[in-house]
Structures are given as C-alpha cells and as structure tokens.
C-alpha positions, 0 to 999 in steps of 0.5 A, spaced: 286 446 090 280 447 095 281 446 102 283 439 103 278 435 107 282 429 106 290 427 106 294 421 104 299 419 110 305 415 109 306 412 116 313 411 119 311 404 120 313 399 115 307 400 111 308 400 104 301 404 102 299 411 104 293 411 109 287 416 108 285 420 114 280 426 114 282 433 116 278 437 122 275 443 119 280 448 123 286 445 120 284 444 113 287 451 110 293 449 114 295 442 112 301 441 107 304 436 103 310 433 107 307 436 114 308 431 119 302 429 123 300 424 128 294 419 127 290 414 130 292 407 128 288 401 131 288 402 138 294 406 138 297 413 135 302 413 129 306 418 126 307 419 119 308 424 113 302 427 109 303 425 101 297 428 098 292 433 099 285 430 097 278 433 096 275 426 097 277 419 099 275 412 096 274 409 103 267 410 106 269 412 113 276 414 115 278 417 122 281 424 123 288 426 124 290 427 131 295 432 131 299 437 127 307 436 129 310 440 124 308 448 122 310 446 115 312 441 110 319 438 111 320 437 104 321 442 098 318 440 091 324 438 088 326 433 094 319 430 093 320 429 086 327 426 088 324 422 093 319 419 087 324 418 082 328 414 088 322 410 089 321 408 082 329 407 080 331 403 086 324 399 086 322 401 093 316 404 096 316 411 097 314 410 105 321 407 105 324 412 101 321 418 105 325 415 111 332 418 108 329 425 107 326 425 114 331 422 118 330 419 125 332 425 129 326 429 125 321 423 126 322 422 133 322 430 135 329 430 138 330 437 140 335 441 137 341 441 141 344 448 144 349 450 149 350 456 154 355 461 152 358 465 157 361 472 156 364 478 160 359 484 162 365 488 166 371 491 164 378 487 165 379 491 171 373 490 175 373 483 173 380 482 176 378 485 182 372 481 183 376 475 182 381 477 187 375 477 192 372 471 190 378 466 190 376 465 197 369 466 198 367 462 191 373 459 188 368 456 182 366 463 180 373 466 180 375 460 176 369 462 171 372 469 171 379 467 170 377 463 164 373 469 161 379 474 162 383 469 158 378 468 152 375 475 151 370 472 146 367 468 151 367 460 153 362 455 153 359 453 160 360 445 158 368 447 157 369 450 164 367 444 168 364 448 174 357 448 176 351 451 173 349 455 180 356 458 180 355 461 173 348 463 175 351 467 181 355 471 176 349 472 172 345 475 177 351 480 179 351 482 172 358 480 172 357 475 166 352 474 161 349 468 158 346 466 151 344 459 148 347 457 141 346 451 137 352 447 135 353 451 128 353 457 132 360 455 135 363 461 136 370 458 138 371 454 132 372 460 128 378 462 133 381 455 132 383 456 124 387 462 121 383 465 115 386 463 108 386 467 102 384 463 095 390 460 092 393 462 085 391 457 080 395 453 075 393 453 068 389 446 068 385 449 075 383 455 071 381 452 065 376 447 069 374 453 074 372 457 068 368 452 065 364 451 072 363 458 074 360 459 067 356 454 068 354 456 075 352 463 071 347 460 067 343 457 073 342 450 069 344 443 071 350 440 068 355 435 071 362 436 071 367 430 072 374 432 075 379 427 074 385 430 078 392 426 080 392 426 088 395 433 090 393 436 083 389 441 087 382 439 086 380 442 093 382 449 091 377 448 085 372 446 090 373 452 095 373 457 089 367 454 086 363 454 093 365 462 093 362 463 087 356 460 089 356 464 095 357 470 091 351 469 087 347 468 093 346 460 092 348 455 097 353 449 096 353 442 098 359 438 099 359 430 100 365 426 102 365 419 103 368 417 110 367 421 116 374 421 117 375 426 112 370 431 115 375 434 120 380 436 115 375 438 110 371 442 116 378 446 117 379 447 110 372 450 109 373 454 116 379 457 114 376 460 107 369 461 109 366 465 115 359 463 114 356 457 118 357 450 116 352 445 117 356 438 118 351 432 118 354 425 119 352 419 124 357 420 129 354 427 131 348 427 136 341 427 134 340 434 138 346 436 134 343 433 127 337 437 129 340 443 130 344 443 123 337 440 120 333 446 122 338 451 120 338 449 113 331 448 113 330 456 115 336 458 110 341 460 116 346 456 113 349 456 106 354 451 106 353 443 108 358 438 109 357 431 110 357 423 108 352 420 103 346 421 107 347 429 107 344 429 100 337 429 102 338 435 107 333 441 106 338 446 104 335 452 100 337 455 094 342 450 092 347 452 087 353 447 087 353 440 089 360 437 090 362 429 091 369 428 093 372 422 091 366 420 087 368 413 086 368 411 093 364 405 095 362 408 101 357 412 097 353 406 096 347 404 101 348 397 102 344 395 109 337 396 107 332 399 102 333 403 098 340 401 096 341 408 093 348 410 090 349 417 093 353 420 087 347 418 083 342 421 087 346 427 088 347 428 080 339 427 080 338 432 085 343 437 081 338 436 075 332 437 079 335 443 083 338 446 076 345 447 079 352 445 077 354 438 080 362 437 081 364 430 081 372 429 083 377 423 083 384 421 082 381 415 079 374 416 077 369 410 077 368 406 070 361 409 069 363 416 071 369 416 066 364 413 061 359 418 062 364 423 060 366 420 054 359 419 051 358 427 053 353 426 059 358 429 063 363 435 062 370 432 063 376 436 066 383 433 067 388 436 072 395 432 071 400 435 075 400 437 082 398 444 084 405 445 088 412 443 085 411 436 088 412 430 083 408 424 084 411 419 088 415 413 085 412 406 086 416 400 087 413 393 087 416 388 091 415 381 090 414 378 097 416 371 095 423 373 094 422 377 101 420 371 104 426 367 101 431 373 104 428 373 111 428 365 111 421 366 114 414 370 114 415 377 115 410 383 114 416 387 112 421 387 106 428 389 107 426 395 102 420 397 106 424 397 113 430 401 110 425 406 108 422 407 114 428 407 118 431 413 113 424 417 114 425 416 122 432 419 122 430 424 117 424 426 121 419 424 116 413 420 116 410 413 114 404 411 112 403 403 113 396 400 109 393 394 111 386 393 109 384 388 115 384 390 122 385 385 128 391 381 130 390 375 127 385 373 122 383 366 125 384 361 130 384 354 127 386 347 129 392 344 126 390 337 127 383 336 124 383 343 121 377 345 125 376 353 124 373 358 130 367 361 126 361 366 128 355 362 131 351 367 127 355 368 121 359 363 116 366 367 117 372 366 121 372 370 128 378 375 128 383 375 134 383 382 137 389 382 142 388 388 146 381 385 148 383 378 148 377 376 144 375 373 138 370 377 134 366 377 128 367 383 123 359 382 120 355 382 126 360 384 132 359 377 136 364 376 141 367 370 144 373 368 149 379 365 146 379 357 146 384 353 150 383 347 146 379 344 140 372 342 141 373 338 135 379 333 137 380 336 144 387 338 142 390 343 147 397 344 142 394 344 135 390 351 136 394 356 132 392 363 129 393 364 122 393 371 118 394 378 121 391 385 121 393 392 123 394 390 131 399 385 129 403 389 124 404 395 129 406 390 134 411 387 129 414 394 128 415 395 135 419 389 135 424 391 130 424 398 132 423 399 139 423 407 140 418 408 134 412 412 135 406 409 132 398 411 131 393 406 129 387 408 125 382 403 124 375 401 126 377 399 133 381 405 134 375 410 132 369 408 136 369 415 139 365 421 137 371 425 136 376 419 135 378 421 127 379 428 129 384 426 135 388 421 131 388 426 125 391 432 129 396 427 133 399 425 126 399 432 123 402 434 129 408 429 128 406 425 135 408 419 131 413 417 126 408 411 123 401 411 122 398 404 121 391 403 118 386 400 114 382 404 108 380 410 112 387 412 111 387 412 104 382 417 102 384 424 101 388 426 107 394 431 107 400 430 111 406 434 108 411 430 112 409 423 109 414 421 104 413 413 104 407 409 104 408 402 105 402 397 102 402 391 105 397 386 102 392 387 097 393 380 093 386 377 097 382 383 094 384 381 087 382 374 087 374 376 089 370 373 084 367 380 082 367 384 076 369 390 080 375 387 084 380 390 079 377 397 079 377 397 087 384 395 088 387 399 082 383 405 086 385 404 093 392 403 090 392 410 087 389 413 093 393 410 098 400 412 094 397 419 093 398 420 101 406 420 099 410 426 097 405 431 097 409 437 099 416 439 097 419 432 100 419 427 094 415 421 096 416 414 095 411 408 095 413 401 096 408 396 094 409 389 097 405 383 093 405 376 091 403 378 084 408 383 081 406 381 074 398 382 075 395 387 070 392 391 076 399 392 080 402 394 073 397 399 072 398 402 079 405 402 079 405 406 073 400 410 075 396 410 069 389 411 070 388 411 062 391 405 060 387 401 066 380 404 064 382 402 056 383 395 058 377 395 063 372 398 059 374 393 053 373 387 058 366 390 061 364 391 054 366 384 052 362 381 058 356 385 058 357 389 065 356 396 067 356 401 064 354 397 058 348 394 062 344 395 068 345 390 074 340 388 079 341 384 085 336 380 089 338 377 095 333 373 099 334 371 106 331 367 112 333 363 118 331 357 114 336 356 108 331 352 104 326 357 105 331 362 102 333 358 096 325 357 095 323 364 095 329 366 090 328 360 085 320 362 085 322 369 084 327 368 079 321 363 075 316 369 076 321 374 073 323 369 067 316 369 065 315 376 065 321 380 063 323 381 056 327 376 052 333 381 052 334 381 060 338 376 062 337 373 069 343 369 072 342 362 076 340 363 084 347 362 088 349 362 095 351 370 097 358 371 098 357 371 105 352 365 105 350 366 113 349 373 116 346 374 123 343 367 123 340 369 116 341 364 110 342 368 104 341 366 096 341 371 091 341 372 083 343 377 078 339 381 073 342 384 067 338 389 063 340 394 057 335 399 060 333 399 068 326 401 066 325 394 063 325 391 070 323 396 075 315 395 075 316 387 076 322 388 081 317 393 085 312 388 086 317 383 089 318 388 095 318 385 102 317 378 102 325 377 105 328 380 099 333 386 098 333 389 091 339 392 090 339 396 083 346 398 081 350 394 086 357 395 088 358 388 088 355 382 085 359 377 090 357 379 097 
C-alpha cells in the first residue's frame, strides 16, 4: 500500500463506528494499524486506535490527527483477527472489543512502574568499617549498609524504610550503586523459591505429555482436554509442556480462574523456571501491569500468568496456551460487553497463532467434554493421583437427622465435629466450605414478615457482624442495623435469618475455644496481597481450620488438609437454571479434592438436606462419567448446549415499563427476522429483577448455529440491551 493519506480511528469514547482523519505528510510513512493516536473531536481532543489505513476518504472534509501516542501498533496481526472474530461472534462493535486488547493502563498512558534496587560497591570489610563510623553520624546510612551486608544480592529501597537522601549520600560516596528495575525484574523473588527439577511422570502423565509435545513439534493448532482427578498431576504436565515450549524458542501463556490461585502458581513456575514471568490481574497496580505489558510486547518475557483478561496480552511467538480449571465460570465476562468466554477466546487465539492449547480440569465443562467426544479436542485422562495418595472418602450426612440429634439448629453434624477434633489433635488441618459470606443472610420482622432490602437492588441485605452493618452483595450499598421494624414499629420482632462464613467461624470457636481459624472470602481478601498472605499462613500451619467460600475450592494444595466439610450447597440445586446441576457437581468435586493430597488419607463430609438428590449421589461416588452421561442425555432431550447455542438479551432501565417494552419490541423484531428454526423464549424478569436502580427484563434465544442470529443481534447493540452469547446462566 502507498503511504496512508487517511486513517480510520476507533475512539475510546463509546462510539461504535470508526471516524476518518487525514494524516499530515510527515507521518504518512509512520502510521500503522493498531497505533494509538490523539485526534480532534468537536472542541476537545480524544484518544483512539487506528483501525485501517486509507488512500482516500468518503467524507468531503476530515480533520488531521493531532498526535501519535505509540511508536508502533499495539496489536499483532493475529490479535487483530481475534478482535474481529470476537466482534462478530459476541455481536459487539469492534470499538468495544478493542478495549479488551488495549486495557485502561495503556489507553491512559500509565507509566511503567520501576523500583530502585541497591547493591554494595565495596568489600565486606570496607562496608563494615563504614558502618561503624556512620552509626552515630548517620544512622539511616548505616541501616542501609547493614541490610545490604545481610542480603548480598541487594535490596529494594522501598523495603528499607529509609529516606531517599540517605541512599543518595551513600551513592555519592560510591559505597553503593542503584538501578531502576521493573516488577518483572524482581531479583528477590528468585531468592524466595528453591529451584526444583522435573518430577518423574507416571504412565498416564507420560502418554498425555508425549502427545502434547508431538503436537508442539508440528507448530500447528490443536486443543487437548486433560480430564484428571484432583491431585493427578495436571500441573506437572503443564510445567513440562511449558519447558518444551521454551526449549523450542516459543512462549507460553497460563490462565487461572481466580487471582487467589496466582500466588501458588507463581511459586510453582518460579521454582521451575529462572526466566522472568509476567503476572497480569486486576489486583496489580496500573504501573505494574504496564511494566508487564511492555515486557511482553518487546519480547523480554516468555511466560505470562494471569486471569481471563490475560488472554489478550501482547505476548510474542506463542507456542502454548494453558487454561487451568477450564470449567470455571470465572472465565466468563458477565459485567459488560463483550460478554466473552475466556476459555473459548483462548482456543480461538491458539487456532490463529498455530499453537497448542491445553484445557485442564477434574470436572470438564459439558461443552468441552462433548467437543472431545466429537473429535474437536484431543482427550486425555488421568485417573490416579500422581503420588501414592488415594482419593478422599466422601460421606453424605443428612442434616435433618443431625437437627433431630442436636434438638436444634446446628452448623455441624456430630460426624463433622468429631472429624475436626481428631484433626486438631493429630496436628492435621481442615477446610470448611460455605458459599455464602457475611454473618446472617437477612434481617426480617417476625410479626409482619417485612424484610430489610437494598434500596437499589431487589435482594435482602446481608448482616456483617465485624462491620456491624447490613450490606448488599450486588451493589455494595451499606446501612446500619435497624433497631425496629419500619413497617409495624415492632422492636422485638426483628430477627436475623440464615448464616454465612462469619457465623460459622464464631460458632466453631464457641464449640472449640482454642481452635485456630482463618477465613477466606471477599471480605478478608480486599487487600492487594491478602490472598497470598492467607495462603502462606495456612500453609505454614498457623491455623487448624480454613473457612471459606468457593475461592478455597479451586486448585489449592495443602498437604496437611485431611478433612473437608461442605456445609450447605442445597440452595444452589434449586436455582432454575440448566447449568445448576453441573456447577454444583463441579464445586463439590473440586472442594473434595483439597483433602488427602499428600500421604495422609483424606475425608470429605458433605452435609445436606437432599441426600438422595442425583447430583449429590454422583458427587459422593466421584463419578464424573456417570454424571456426564446423565447430563448430556437431559440436555439433548430439552435442546440445551452443546446441542444448540444460546443468546441472552438483557434489557435494563430506571423505568420498569420502559425495560419491558424494549424487551418486548426487540423480541417481536427478532421473531420477524430470524429463521423459523430459531426458538425465542418469552420475555421474563431477570433472576435479579432490579440491580443498581435498574429494572431488568430478559429473553433467551436458542439457535442451532450462532451464525444464524449474529447479524440481527449486532443491529440491536446499545439501546439499554446487553447481548450475552453462550451465557453462563439463563436465570441471573
């Protein structure tokens, strides 16, 4: 193409169409697709991304671009193709999709974070003598030298808690030297972990890895599903596959569903690979993310670890993508368009990059397992634990019987209390799983049945005892505890009902006053490094029991945990959603797999009021294949994925009638334009009918081929509608 005289630019503002701008003569040989530019917009300036280079424009007069913000394009050719595929598949304008590939810290021009790293210039003897002289004259400088004598490799200035002027004084005297390093150059991280060697693989692991390595040699796309029981050594297969990619001069991407897993995964990667590792998730600062992003774009880093959004990162020369716990719903973006499924985007990126994709899980999603049955994915099974450990025994306890024995409400059956006591006495550890945080689920009046609800959302407020307030778990609205019922003015009738992790922890201490507990839920993990701190404390045996929500069910390896107690999952089975049985089964198997992962035998006590429910029975038997067979037959019978594609259209407005009318009109339009083979279900209130002062109505579309509905859905974008292709839930 000749030098571009015009460019088509997608602005960061919510404009779904690109705008044309002219290119000043001096920049025509420089502009590239994907480059960031500043352009005039009305009386202001705006930032955007060049989407196309053009020799002419269809508009009679266009304004010139004002400034080039990046030296080259932010996206590779394959990233552009992936963005275009996402735009089409998820019925979302390319402008919205590009925000995934060019995240806020890049769009806003946040500078890469650097830290000052100090090291000694003099011999130990000279430094010790200098310390002796400085202790009285300049204690801060002596403190720096003392610290560097203890850590010969060096220390970060920020860790020493001394003034910058003290360090500058030592630099001028040439006692120490300083350099700026990025977080991914964190030299001290390498000191925290002892290098480990590859573990010997059992026959199942070898067969799986051999097939994966042969696929990597061909440098062609293939997706492999590894169904391995918890503790079967999937991670070791991942690590050896990464090593193969690095030996072949390729890079590797590893996705995990929750940031709570990143600290454990970083540890495993650091002990195996001395290379830099880029870590991407929302708890890292903008500067840290910019540093990692730039290192990846420049090819300085060959391994990236992150949550779902890391799939968009600019890693170069990709040879391997790993999606751990591929079944997990955290890979699905639900909050805003595009409502992408991170696992599926990873598979498509693997196809475009001609690389190998590994999907791993003890309980694969129904769709992934079906894809392996139909030959779309290569299928591998790991049915035995990698160590000599056996799978934990699962006991189902009927809580109706437990209530009768206790003569009252109780969190804990006698079986569970006895099991906890034995573990404490033996120096072993216990996990208690309850997928609800807070102290009480609601505050309700016993006289008039009035319930304290969120003024912005149509749900009951949860009582949090530590903060002594009621909170909304949808919008985080907070209000003081009410002294009396505003409906009937009764002071005695207001009662708390239901329970969460706070209540369980307090109740356990009432029974075992000396027990040491930690709690891991959204309330206790708000800090930047709180996940890592709790993980390290429990791993160091500073607690006997870890109580938590579903974040403790995923992937953690605690060798001393020999008992897992599941307190209540019955409510999840009653949600009117076709995925509910699958999600409950997966959660039960995952949390059960935290027990008995070392030499000590494991046990799981599953407390339920529905002991005869099929999902409970399948989970107790730890029989995924039987569950899959029953579930796939039911979905085939009722026409649910993987036998069709779903699209959920959610309409919201401050005016409930406006939302209902918009949904009704859109459904009527689609009924007239979509082929007869497409089924459009009636409009209904969403599972949460009101969220953040917006009333919500929705309807579901079933289609055998997604291509049959994409164009019509794209035309509906905006106008208070959220289009969710392949929704994780048809209810909420």
